[in-house]
Structures are given as C-alpha cells and as structure tokens.
N, C-alpha and C positions, 0 to 999 in steps of 0.2 A: 232329308236329302238335299233340300235347298241350302240349309246351313252348311252342310259338308262341302257343297259346290262353292259357296261363298268363301269358306276358309281356304280351300285349295286355290281359288282365284287370287285372293289377297296374298297368300304365301308365294305364289308364282310371280306376282307383280313385285313384291318386296325383294324376291331373289334376283329378278331381272334388273331391278333398280340397283341393288348392291353390287351386281356384277359389272355395273358401269362406273364403279368407284375404285380409287386406289387409296393408299395410305402414305401420308408424309409424316416423317418422324425425325427427331434430331435432338441436339443439345445446344443450349445457348450459354455462352460464357462471357466473362468480363475481361476485355483487353487490358484494362488498367490494373488488374489484380492477378497478373500471370495466368490468365484464362481460368480463373475460378468460375464455377458454374453460377448462373444468374437466376435465382428463383423469381417466379411471378412476372417474367417478361411476357409481353402481349404478342400473340401470334395470330395473324388475320390473313385470309385470302382476299386480296384486293377486289373491291366491287361486289362483295358478297357479305352475308351475315355469318359466314363460317369462321370460327375463331376459338381460341383457348388461351390459357396462361400456362407457362412452364411450372412444373412442380418444384418442391423444395430442392431437388437435385438438378434443376435447370433443364429438365427433359419435357418434351411435348409429343403429342401424336394427334393427327387430324385425318378424318375421312374426307376425301376430295373427289368430285366428279372427274372422269377422264377428260383430258384435253390440256390446253396451255393456260397457265395461271401465273399470277405474281404473288409471292409470299412476302408479307410485310412483317418484319421483326422490329419491335419497338419497346422502349422502356423510358420512363420519365427521367430526364436528366442525361439521357444517352442518345446517340445518333440513331435514327431509324433507317433500316436497310430494306430495300426492295429486291427480291431475288426471283427472276423469271424461271419457270420450269415447266416441263411437260410430263404428264403422267398417263400411263395406260391403265385400263381396267384390271384390277387385281394386283397391280404392281405396288411394291413398298419402296419408297424413295427416302433416303436419308439426307437431310439438309442440316448441317451444323453451322453455327454462325457466332462470331465474337463481336460484341458491341463495345464501342469506345464512348466515353462520356462527352457530352456536348450540351449546349443550351438551346438547340433548335426546338422551336415550338411545333408540336404535332397538330396540324389543323384539321386533318381528315380522320383522326383516330382518337377514340376515347379510351383512356387507360384508367382502369378502376383501382388498381393496386400498385403501390410503389414500395421500394425497399432501399435500405442502406445498411452499412455495416454497424449502425447503431441499433438496429431492430433485433428483438429477441428471436424472431422467426429466422432471420438470416444467419445469426450466430449459431442457432441450433442446426441449421442446414450444414454449416461449415463443420460443426462438431461431428455430425453424422458422417460426413464425407472423409474426415481426417483418419489416417491410419493410426497416428499416435493418440494417446488419451489426453484430451484437453478440455478446458472449460472456460467460457467467456461470459462476461456480464457487460451489456451494452448501455449506451446513454439512455435509451428508451426505458429500460428496466430501472436504471438509477433514478431517473426523474419520477417514475411511478412510485418508487419506494422512498422518495424524499431524501435521497442521499446527497450530501454536499461535499464529501471528501473521499479520497481513494481508500484510506484506511477502513472507513466504515463500509465502503462498497464491497471490499473483498470478504468481509465477515458475513455478507449475505449469501455467500456460496458455501458449498459443503465442506466441512472439516476445518474451517478457519475461524479463529477467535482473535480478539484484540486485547492487548495488555492495557489494563485500566490506567488512565492518565497519560497515555503515550500513543504514538502512531505505530508502535511495533506490533506485528501480528505473529500468531502461532499457527502453523500449518500442520495438522495432524500431530499436535503436541510439540512440534519442533519450532524453536524460537528464532530470533534474529540471525544468529550465526549460521543457521542451516538454510537460509533463504537468499534469493537474489532479486534485485529490482532493476528493471530496464525500461527504457522508453524507445519505442519503435525498434526494439531488438538490440539497442546499444546501452551499455551499463551507465548507471547513475552513481555519483559519489555520495558519501555519507555526510550528514550534517552534525553528527554527534561523535566525538572522539572515541567513545567506548562502544559504538555500534558499527556494524558492517553495512547496514542499509539505511538509506535516507528515510526519515519519518514520512509515512504515506499520508499523514494528516495534512501536510502542507500543500498537497495537490488538490486543487478544486476540480470537481467533476465537470466544470465548464469547458475544460481543455480536452476532455476524454471522448473519443469515439467508442471505444470499448476497452475493457481490461482483460487481457489474456492471462490465465492461470494454469501453468504447467506443473502439476503435482507429480508427474513422472518425468524423468530426465530426457531431454531432447538434445541430440548431438550438436546442434548449433549454439546451444547455451553454454556458458562457462561451467566448469565442473565443480566449482565451490558451491555445492547444492546437495540438499537431501529433503528439504521441506517442499519448496515451490519456487519457480521463477515467475515473478509477477511483472508482466509487461504492460505498460501504459501506452496504448495506441492513441496518438494525438488526432484531433479532428482533421478530417480531410474533406474540404468543401468542394462540391462539383457543380452546383446549380447556379441559378440566376442570382442577381444582387439582392441582399437583404441587410437590414440594420435593426438591432433590437436593444432596448434599454430596459433594465430591471432594477427595482428598488425594493428593499425589504426592511422590516424592523421587528423587534421582538424583545422578550425578557426571559431571564431565568428566574424561576419562582423563588429560589433561595436568595438570589442577589438583590431582588427588589424588596424582599421582606426584612432584610437586615437594616438596622437603624442607620448606620453609616457604612459606606463602601470605601475602603481605604486602598491607596496606591502609594508607591514610593515616589520620591522626587527624582526628576531627571528624564525618564523615557517620555517620548512624544506619543500622543494618542495614535498617530498614523503608524507608529512602529519604525519610522525612519530616524533613528538616533543611535549614536555610539559615543558614549561618554569616555573620554580619555582621562587617564590620571594626570594630575597637575605636574608642572615642573617643580623640581626640588621637593618631592613629597616627604622626604625624611628630615629635612632641615627645619621645616616650619609647617604649621597647619595651613595648607593651601587648597584644601578640597572646597569646591564651590557648591556642590550639591548638598542638600540638607539631609540629616539623619531622620528627620521627622516626616511622618506620613501626611497625606492630604486626602480629602474626600472627592469622589466623582459620582456622577449619576450613571448607574449601571443599565443603560438601555442599549440593546444590541442593534446593529444596523448593517446594511449591505447595499452595494450598488454594483451594477455590472453593465458592460457594453459589449455587444457582439456584432460582427459584420463580415460579409464575404461577397465575392463576386467572381465571375469567370468570363473569359473572353476567347474568341477564336483567334488563332495565330496562323495565318496561311491557310492552306487547304486541309491540313491534317492536324495542326497543332491546337493546343488548348491550354490557357494559362489561368489558374485559379488561385484566389487569395482568401485567407481566413484570418481574422484577428479577434481577440477577446481580451478584455481587461476587467478586473473585478477587485473590490475591496470588501472585506468582511471584518466586523468587530464584534466580539462576544465576551460577556462577563459571566463569571460563575462564583459561587460562594459555598464553602463547605465548613462544617464544624464537626468535631468528633474527638477521638482519642488517638494518641500515638505513643507507643512504648518502644524502647530500644534495649537490646542486650538483656533479654529475659533469661534468668538463670534456670538451672535444672530444678530449683526449688519453687519456680514460678514467680520469682521476684524480679521486677523490671529495674534495671540500673537507671534508665531514663523513663519517666512516667509523666505524660502531658495530656492536658486537654488543649485542643488547638482550634484556631480559626484560620481559614485560608481564603484570600481574595485574589482572584485571577482574572486577567484581561488578555484575551487572545486576539491577534490581528493576522490577516492574510491578504497580501496584495499579489495578484497574479496578472502577468502580461504575456500573451503568446501571439505570435504571428507566424504563418507559414505560407509558402508559395509552392504550388504544384505545377510543373510544366510538362505536359504531355507533348513531346516533340512530334511523335507520330504514334501509330498503333504499336510500334515495337520498342520505343524508347521513352522513358519517363524519368524526370528528376524532381526531387522535393527538398526544399530547405525549410527547416523548422527551428524557431528560436523561442526560448522560454525564459522568463524571469519570474522568480517567486521570492517575495520577502515575507517571512513568517516570524512572528514574535509571540513570546509568552512572558507576561509580567505577573509575578506572584508576590503577594505580601502575606507572610505567614507569622502568626503569633502563637507561642507555646507557653502555657502556664502549668507549673507543677514542679516535680522533682527533676532537677538537672542531672544529678549524680548522687546515688544513695550513699556513696563513700565519701564524697568531698563537697560538691556544690549543692546547696539547698537540699540536704538529705531528708529534711522533714517537709519538703514542699515549699510553695511560695515563690519559687524561682520564675524567671521570665526570660524567654528567648525570642528575639524578633529577627527574621531573615527576609530580606527583599531581594528578589532576583529578576533581572531582565535578561532574557535569552533571545537572541536574534539570529536568524539564518537567512542568508541571501544566496540564492541558487541561480546560476546562469548556465543554460543548456543551448548549445548550437549544434545542429545536425545537418548533414547533407547526405541524401539517400538517392539511390538510382537503381533502375532495373532495365535490362536491355535484352531483347530477343533477336538472335542472329538468324535463326531459321526455325522450322517447326521442331527441331531436335534440341537446339542449344539456346540457353539463356543464362544471364549473369545478373545477380543482385549484389549490391554493395552499400555500405554506409560508413560514415566517419563522423566523429563527434569531438568537440572540445568543451569540457564542462569545468566550471569552477564553483566551489561552495565555500562561503565564508560564514563562520559561526563565531559570534562574540557574546561574552557575558561581561558587559561593562558595568563596573561599579556595583557589584553585589555587596550588600551591606548586612552585617550581622552584629547584634548586640546581645550580651548575656548579663542579666542582673539577678542579684540574690538578696534575700532579706538582710537588713542591717543586723537584726537580731533574729536568729532562726527559731527562737522560742517565743518570740513576740512579733508577729507579722505586722502589727500596727505601727511599728517603727519605720516602715517603708522599705524601699529597695536601694541598694548601692550597686555599683558596677562590679562585675566579677573579676577577680585577679588570679584565678586558679591557673588558667592556660593563656598564653599570649594570643592564641587564635580565638579566644572567646569573643573578642570585639575586633572586627576586621572589615576591610574593603578588598574586594577580589576582582581582578581583571583577566579575562581569558580571550585568546584569539586562536582560531583554528582556520587554516586555509588548506583546502584540498583541491588540486587540479588534476585533470586526467584527460589524456588523449586516447581514443579507442577507435578501432577500425574492424569492420567485418567485410568479407567478400566470399561469395560462393558461386559456383558454376554448376549447372545441371545439364546432363546429356541424356536424352530419351532414346530408347532402343527397343527393337523387337515389336513390330506392329501386329495387332491381331486382325481377325477377319472383318471387324467393324472399323478398321482404320484407326484404332486407338493404340498408343504405345503401352506395352506391358511393363517395361522396365525403365528405371532412371538411376543414373550415377550422379552423385553429388560430391564435390570436393570443395574445401574452403579453408580460410585462415581467419583467426580472430586475434586481436592484440589489445592489451591494456597497459598503459604506462602512467602510473599514478605517483604523485608526490604529496606528502603530507607535512605541514609545518604547524607546530603547536607551541604556544608559549603562554605562560600564566604567571601573574605577579599578585601576591597577597600582602597587603599592608596590615600588619598586626599592631593593635594599639596596646602596648605593654603597660599595664597598670602598676604603679609603685605600691607594693603590698604594705609597706610600713605606714605610709601616709593614709592608704585606704583603710587600714586597721584602726589607727588612733584618731583619724579625722575624716570619717566617711562623709560623702556628699549624698544626700537623699535625691534620688533620680525622679524627675517628672517625666513620665512616659510620653507626654505630649510636647516635651521640650528637651529632647536628647542633645540637641545642639548646645543647650545650656551647660553641658558637661564637656563634650568633645569640641574644644575650641582652642584658639591660640593662647588665651589667658591661662587655662589650666595646664596646657603644655609647658608654658613658660614657668608655671608654678611647680613643675616637676611631678604632677599627678600622673602623667603618662608620657611615653615617647613612642615613636613610630619606627617599626623595624620590619625587615623582610626575613626570609629564612637564612639569608646570608649575613644579616647583622643590621646595625643602625647607621645613622649618618657618620661619615668619616671612615667607615669600613670599605676597603677597595672592592669594587664591583657589587656593592650592596644592592644596586638596582637591576643587576642581571636577573632575568626571569628564569623560572623553570621552563625547560624546553624538551621536546623530542621531535625529531625529524625522521621521516621514513620514505622509502621508495619501494614500490611494488611493480614488478614487470611480469606479465604473463603473455607468452607467445604460444599460440595453439594452432594445430592443423588437424583436419578431420577428413574422413572419407566415409561415404555411405552408399549403399545400394538399396533401392526400393523395387520390388518386383511383384507383379500381380500374377500369381501362379494359375489362377482360374478366375471366373467372374466373381467368386466369393472370397477368395483368400489372397491377401496382400501382406507382405512383410517388409520390414526395414532392418538391415543389419549395419551397424556403424561402429567406428573406432575413432576416438579423439585422443590426441596427445597434447599435454600441456606442460610447458617448462616454466616454473615459478621461481622467482627470486623476491625475497622480502628482507630489506635491510632497515635497521633502526638504530639511532644513536640518541643519547639523552644526557641532560644535566638537570637533576631534580633535587628536592629537599632530602630525599632518601639517599641519593648518591650525588652530592654536590660537585664532585670532581668528574662526573660523567661516566658513561659506559656505552657499549654498543652490543648488538646481537644481529646475527644473520641467519637466514633460513632459505634453503634451496631444496627444490623437489621436482621430480619428473613424474607425472601422473599419466598412466595408460588407462583409458576409460572405455571399455566396450559397452554397447547398449543395443537393445533390440526392441522393436515394436511390431506386433502382429495383429491384423484385423481379419475377422471372419464374419462375413455377412450371412447371418442365419436366415433372414428373409429380406425382402426389400426394405423393411422398416426396423429390422433388428440387427445389432452388431454384437460380436464378442471380441474384446480387445485384451491384449496382454502386453506388458512392458517390463523390462528388467534392465538394470544398469549398475555400474560401479562409479562412485563419485568420491569427493573428499570435502573436508571442512577446515578452513584456515583460521588460526587465531588472528585477532585484530591488533592494530598498532598499540592502542592504549592498554589492551590486555597483556601486552608483553613489555610495556615500558613501566619502570618502577616510579610512577607518578602517583602521588597520594591525593585523592579527591575527598573532601570532607562534606558530608551532609549533617543535618542537625542530629540525627540519631544513628549514623553509621559512617565509617571511613572505608574507602576502597582504594586498592593499589594494584599495579600490574605485576606480572610474573614473567621474566625473560626466558624461563625454561619451558614455557608452554609450546606445544607442537600440534600438528594437524591430526585430525581424525580421518579414518577411512570409512566410507559408507557403501552399503549394498542395498539396493531397492528393487522391489517387485510389486506389480499391480496386475489385477485381472478385473475386467469390467464388462457387464452386460448392459446394453442400452437399447431402449425401445422408443420409437418416435411415432405415436399414434397419428398425429397431424403435424402440420408445419409449426405449430406453437406449443406442442406438448412433448413431454419426455418422461420416461420412467427408467431409472437406472439403479444398478447395484454394483458396488466396487468392493473388492477385498484387497488389502495392501499389507506389506510387511517391510520392515527396515531393520538392518543390523549395522550398528555403528561400533567401530573399534576405537578405543581410547577416547571416549566422549569428554568434552570440555564442559565444566560447570563453574558457576560462582559458588564459593564456599567461605565459611567463617574459619579463619586460621587461628591456631593457638597463640594468643598474645594477650597482653594485659588489657587491651581495649577491644578485643574481639573484632579485629578488622576483617574485611572481606577481600579475597583475591580470586584468581582464576587458576584452575589446575585441571589436568587430565585425571579425572576422579577414579577411573577403573578401567578394566580391560574391555568391557563391552556394554552396549545398551541395545534393547530391542523394542520395536513398536509394531503391533499387529492389530488390525482393525477392519471395520467395514463401514461403508457409506451407502446411503439410500437417498434418492432424489426423485421427486415427482412434480411436474407442472401440468395442470389440467384446467381446461375450460369447463366449469361446472354447469353453467347455463348460458345458452346463446339464443337470444330472442329474435334473431333475424337470420335470413338465409345465408349460406356460406358466401355467395357472390354479391350480397347486398353491399351497397356503398356505405350505409350507416350500420353501426353495430350497437348492440345492447348486451353486454357480456359480463358475467361474473366468473372470475378465474381465481385459481389458488395455486400456491406453491409450498412445498415442504421439503426440507432436507435434514438428514440426521447423520451423525458420525459417532460411532462407538469404538473405543480403542483400549487395548491392554498394552501397557508399556512398563518396562523395568530396566534398571541398570544396576551394576554392582559398584560398590565403594570399597576402596582399598587405601587405608592410611599408610600402609607400608609402601605402596606404589608411589604415593605422593612424596613420602620421605626420601625414597631412593632417587627420584627424578628431579627434585627441587630442594631449595633451602628452607622450605616451609614445613610446618607440622600441622596436620589436621586429624582430629580424633572424631571420626564419623560415629554417630550414635548407632546407626544400623549398617549392616553389610550390604544391603541392597535397598532400592526404592524407586520411585517414579522419576520420569523426566521432568525437569523444571518447566512450568508453563503448560503442561499437558493436562487436558480435561478428558475424563473417560467418555463423557457424553456432550455433544454439541447439537443444538436444535435451531433451525430457522424455519419460520412459517410466515406466509402472507396470504391475504385474500384481497382481491381488487374488484372494483365495480367500474365499468366503463359504459357511459351512455353518450352516444353521438346524436345530438338533437338535430343537427344540420351539418352541412359541410364545414361551417366555421364555428359551431358551438358544440361544446362537449363538457362532460364532467367525469373526472377520474378520482376515485377514493380508494385508499389502500391502508390496511391495518397490518403491521408487521410485528413479529415477535422473535426475540433472540434469547437463547439460554446457553450457559455453559455450566457444567458441574464443577465440583471442587477441583482446584489445581494447585500443584506444588509451586510455591514462590521461592523458598530457600531450603536447602538440605540441612537437616539437623546435625549438629556436631556437639562433642563434649557432653554426651548424655542428654542434651536438650532435644526436644521434639522438632519435627519439620515445621516450617512456617507455611501455611496453606491459605490461599484465597478461596473463600467460600463461594458456593454457587450463587449465580445472579441471573435473573430473567428480566428483560426489558421489553416494553411495548410502546410502539410509535404509531401515530395516525397522521396521514397525509392526504390532503384533498386539493385538487387543482381543477380549474375550469377555464376554458377558452370562452370568453364572453362574446367575442367577435373575431373577425379576421386580424384585428390589431391588438386587442386587449386580452390579457389573461391574468388570473389571480390565483394565489396559492396560499394554503394555510397548513401549518404542521404543528403537532404537539408531540414532543419527544419525552421519553422516560416517564410515561403515564403512571406506571406502577410505583415509581420512586423507591426501589428496594434499598435496603441497608447494605452497603458495601463493607465487607468485614474480612479481616485477615487475622488468623489465630495461630498460636504456637501449640502444636499438638503435644500430647503426653502431659505437659503442664496445663493444658487447656486454658491458655491466657489469650485474651483478645489484644493484639498488638496494634491494630489500626481499625477504625470504624468511622463511617460517615454516610451521609446521604447527598446525592447530587441535586435533587429537585427536578421538577418538570421545566421544560424549555418550550416557550411559545414563539412562533414566528409567522408573520404574514408578509407576502410579497406580491408586487404588481409588475407585470411586464408589458411593454408597448413595442409593437413592431411597426417600423416605418415602411 
C-alpha cells in the first residue's frame, strides 16, 4: 500500500512538473549556402544547462520551463545569435534561425561538434535532403583514404572506374565522351585534343572541398551527358587565420629496383619547359637537344603550402581568403610486352618486349576570396593554375613489322615524349537573396588550357643482317616517319556563364514554402586551335643498303648530325616536302569553335510532407564548326554541325520514413563528337595510328534511375540503385579496313543499352565512446558495388552508308567499350583520438574492376579486353601535436599483373606490373 502511494505521489509530481514546461523547436540554416540546413549547431538556453545539438537535418527540439528565456544558437566559425522568447506551460513554440559565418570567439559557450562541407556527415545530410539523386565525396574522406588526385577520388564512389594510365574515368561503363567536368558548376576545357574532358589526374585534392557526382541528369548541367557530371567544389575557407607546410618523399618499387632510370634530354625536372624547334630546321641539322638518354635518381618528392584567413568588414560583411600551392614529382617504371595489329590467325604484326620510364609532375596554385557583403549577398572569386607534365622514355625490342622491318625480330624502337598541360581557371560567382521568396545565383568563367608536346623523339633501328643479329643495328629506312621529331600545340579557351533565379511560393501551415520556380541561362563559347609539325629524317636507302652504319644505342647523336646530313645519309622533311618546297614548314592544323546557348525552366513542389517532385525542360542550341589542313588533306577542308536539343527531365523524392528515401529520375540528353574525332588528323603511336572522321554525328541518350537510401545515423548510409540507359547511334573507336589497320571514330550501330544496379553501405562497426563524447575510438567500414549488363549493335553497312570508311565488325553486337560488369570498392578505417590534439587514423582500401572491352573486334579478329584488376592501398596518418602530423601510404600492395588480351585468338597484346609505391609525409601548422 505504501509502495502504491509512493508511485502515485511521484507520478503526480512528475505530471505537475511537466505541466510547467513548454517545447521550443525549429530549424537552423546556413545563410552563406542559400539557407541549407546546418547539422550539429549548438542550441542552449542561456544561464541554464538545458541544451542540444541540431540533427543531420538541422532540426532541434527542447523542453523548457514556462517563463521568459534567451535561446543561444551557435556554431564554430559562425555568428552566435541570442533570441529572447516567452513560453507558456504546454505551448510549442517554433524558432527558426539562419546563421552567417564569422570569426567571433564564443567565450561563454562550449561547442563540442563542428562541421564543414568537407565532412562525410554533412555531405550525407545534404544527400538525404536533396530531391535529385546525388553523391558527394569530401576532403575528409579523401584524406582518410590517402587520395591525392581527383581521378582516383571519384573511383572511390559507386559505379566509377579509371582507365589505366590516364585520368579518364568510366561511369557505369560510359567513358569520356559521355561525361562532363565542371568546377563550381562552370565547365572546364579539355587538355587533350582527342578528349572531351580534362584529365582529372591533374587536380590535386588540396584544392577540393568536395566532389559532386551527378549520375542522373540535373537540368542546370549541360546536356552533353549520359554518364556523370563531375563537379569539383573548390575550398571555401571561413575560419580564423592558419598557415600549413607539408613535405613528402617516397619511391616506386619498380623505379628504384631498375639498374638505371632513363629520361630524354630537354625537359626540366620542374615541368616548366617548352622546347621550340630551331630556325631553318630543313636546311641544316640545327637541333640542340640530344637524341641520347640520360640517367636520373627516381626518388619521389612533394611540397605544399596552405593558408587562409577571414576578416569582418563593417557590421555585416565578412572577407575570407584561401590559398594553396603544391608541387609533386613521381617516377614509375614498367616492363612487359606490347603487340600491335594481331591477325585473325593470332600473329602480331608488331611484337615487342618493352621498358617504360615515366616521370610525372604537378604544380598547383589556387587562391580564392569570398566576400559576404551581408546576410543576403555573397561574392566569390576563384583562380586556379595547374601545370601538369608526363615525361616518358620507352624502349621496344622485337619484331617491328613481320612483313617488312625486322621480321625475324631484333628490331629496336625508342620513343621519348614530354607532354605538358597548363590550365588557367578564373571564376567569379555570386548569390543574392532579395526577399524570402526570391534569390539569384550566377557565375562566369574564363578558362585557358595549353597543351604542348615539344620535341617528341622517335628512332627505329633494324638488324644489319636479319639472319645474324651479331652484326648490330642500322637505322630503318622503310618509312620516312620511322625516325622523327614531333611538335604539337593545342590552345583551348572558353568563356562560360550561368545564371538562375528561384521564386518560392505557397506556404504551408509551418510557414515553409511548398513550391519553387527556377529559370536560368547557360552559355559556352569555346575556341580550339591545334597545330602539329613532324620533322621526318628520311634515310637514303641506297647508301643505307651498301654502306650501313652500325648504331650505338648510347650515341645516337653519332649518326644524326650535320656531318651525315652533308654526306647525304639523310635529309629532313615534313609532310609537305623538304627544303626549297614552298610552305614546307606549314604545320598540320585544325581550328574549331563551339557555341552552346541554353535556357531552362523547372518547378519543384512538395505535395505533402513526404512527396517532392521536380519537372524541368532545358533547350540547347549547339553550333560546332571545324576547319583543317592535315597530311591526309593538305589542301584543307571544313565541317559544320548544328543541332537544337530539347531535354525534359524529372526527379521525384518520397520520404518513406524520417531516415529513408525513395528517389526516381529520368531524362533525355545527347552526346557530341569532339573536334579531333571529326578532323582528319593522323596521330601515330608506336603500335597504332588514329585519325578523325568528319562524318561523325551526335548520339541521343535516354536515362532512368530509381534509388532507395537509408541513413541509420549521421555518418552511415545504406542504398540500392537501379539504372538504365538507352543510346541511339553510339560512337566508338574502331579499326577500319586499311593496309595498316588504322583506328578511327564512327557511329557503330543504331542503339546501345546499359542496365544495372548499385549498392552502397557505410557503417560504424565499433564505437568505444559515447555518442556525445569529445574523443572517439571508432572502427568504420564502407563498401560499394556496381553490376551492369550492357550491349550495343554493330552494323558495317551503317558505317559504309554514312561515311567513306569500311569496317568489318567481327560480331553483330557486343559490350560498350570501357564497361566492366562488376565494380567493387571497400575500405575499413580505425580512428583513435588520444586527446584534443593527438590522434591516429589508419585506412585499408580495396578497388576491383572486372574484364572490360578496350577495342571492338573487326575483320574476324576478337575483341581486345582489359583483364580484371584488384588493388589494395594502406594509409595511416597521425596528428602528433597541435602543430605536427605525419602520414604514411603504401599503394598497390597486391601489385597485380595488368593484362590486355585479344579474344578469340587468345593473344596477350599488353602486359606489365606497376609495382608498389611508398610515401611518407610531414605537415607543420603555424
């Protein structure tokens, strides 16, 4: 009886106490990011211990005694706001607040959690809130996984793989031509004349806040899309001043184990060089760089500087600066086999063992200034310079040509190539809020990319006696291009502009707008200028036959010099002729302009608390003109392409629960051919020749996705996606019917399809401290997988009807080039925060792609396929103190054999190992 009385008394007391309380609830948003919600902001009742943090959606709820109080809303790096209010018992009061960034120190408030757009939790929160299907990878995740460039970064996300030896990526099996690359929403130019997109390898992750990956079409993006739009969001610093210095060194296992590491003469170690060809190069031997190689010490190195600060300007303004500069140098060595033009009997016309010595450099400078004029107006200027180089020295031993040159083996080909890209990006961005209904965001950019291949050298030597290799080597005289020096210049400049206006309408009972109209304009105005000159050293055949000179591979200058030129052993010519021929020095050229003007409109509407939809229509008017003078058409030619594209799209989001979404997206887009793909310019590699096709035309793409996503906590996600793509008139590289089996570009068939599914999970496996603890001891893991079925039809008749080319496809259908059926990414990380300034993070990452089609089989020959590869990396980083941190990485631990085969004939056409790469780095913060 006494127990019953006690329970009733306690219940009555609790009830009476609860009746004296009310509830304060609301949403906290970020003024600087168009009122995006702000997760983990601190909410405190002044003078009390009552407080909480906003959840991943920026929402909070507090139980507060009746009376008058002051609500403090704060966030590190943002202004703190005090809001007086009065509440009655049982009342629920909604207080929403937008915070702007500032450097004010909060002296009376302890904030335990901070957030930025670099954090995984924040990006997951944005993904959860978005109506469209999107995926982001932030600087925090990139650092944890030891990623140093953007190309590698995107392969850590679902359904994306990287082409071996390049910065090109495949998204759901769709390669370069189907993707778009932007920075802060504005397009970037290409650094490769045969590519649509700039190589993502040249972008250091030092400049990245996060990378946005839209694998479904979003109406603000350009319509030349079917794979993904990859947007690099540059760092946007907001806090107090800092300065950081980092240094690193390391080695590639293969490079340090080789007896001598060779490089060509001419290029500077820094990558800042551009060798011009000499005056009067046809009249005399005036080349100043040596044909001979030299040795270097292959030790990798890196150095970086970062700094930023922000200042108050007036009562509401805030001016922030961020700058970073870095230099990276990396060596690699490969040895293996390389075959070219394998016949349907399995016999390779070219059959080599080869060695490749490569030196890569990357210099990156970026600075930006962000001026928050007030809570409603913001301007940002962003300037980026990247100088990226690749210097490769390749030596091939074996059969040069089974019909003509060294048919029994013993031949030797040496090619040294220095490829330099300089990129300049300048952007001005702004957003302005006029009232609670209307805002405008805009951006404009001027970009220039310069790509040069200065003084590429190639030599071809054959046995003096093909039946007795002991006689030594002589210079090849079969083709005038066997020995040459090549100079290439590409300049692409582009002006681009975006502007969009939003108008909100139809408020609901909670004072939130249910609908939004968006209208906008996008424009791109691009010019491309390309010229190339190749100086061929034409060998006098008769002299070379009766009086051959034995070549010393360590003294090639001993043959190619003024004395032997005067003796008539060789002369120097271009494709137009030798000295004395009018215009003999005129280069091969093509010049192109591309103009895209686009307008769009969209409506977003929240039909109920769970269902939101976007319906959009984009109109693009496209003009692409190109003219050329090349060795294939010395008198020149031109081609024009015009198109008007109507592109409807929709995105639908249904919130199954507070933590689960179901999303759907569908769109129509297109795929343009690139300038070099349409220009009849012939580009020669050691084992293949490629030229353009003026009759190439655009493809039409239809895309659909459906995705289920579940967010158990702020740092966790589980998702499934199903997708489908239908492409009309797909474009592919193919081997055309010719004596030399050259490669060109054609619309290979009527259609291609890709259907697949994706799965992703990120999960905290073990957490050894409470959720609200300042220090963490966590084991977390991530896994994503993509499986895809793809198919396209091939029609030799279609190619013959539409072009001047003939292609005999081996099969009537096949896979998309670059497409892997299965892609896997997995990582496991351990984080231990020993104290506020000391921690340890260790991450093991694994990446796998299954077999993928490299080239389509023709003339009864099998497809050429890149075999499956799995790679394993280990990264560990530790903050030793507030100022010092150290990092160690080991890449390519499994060191798999990279192999390319020709199916049907079952011939290995390329094979090598990359070796492990070790790096250690030290960072000091002032």
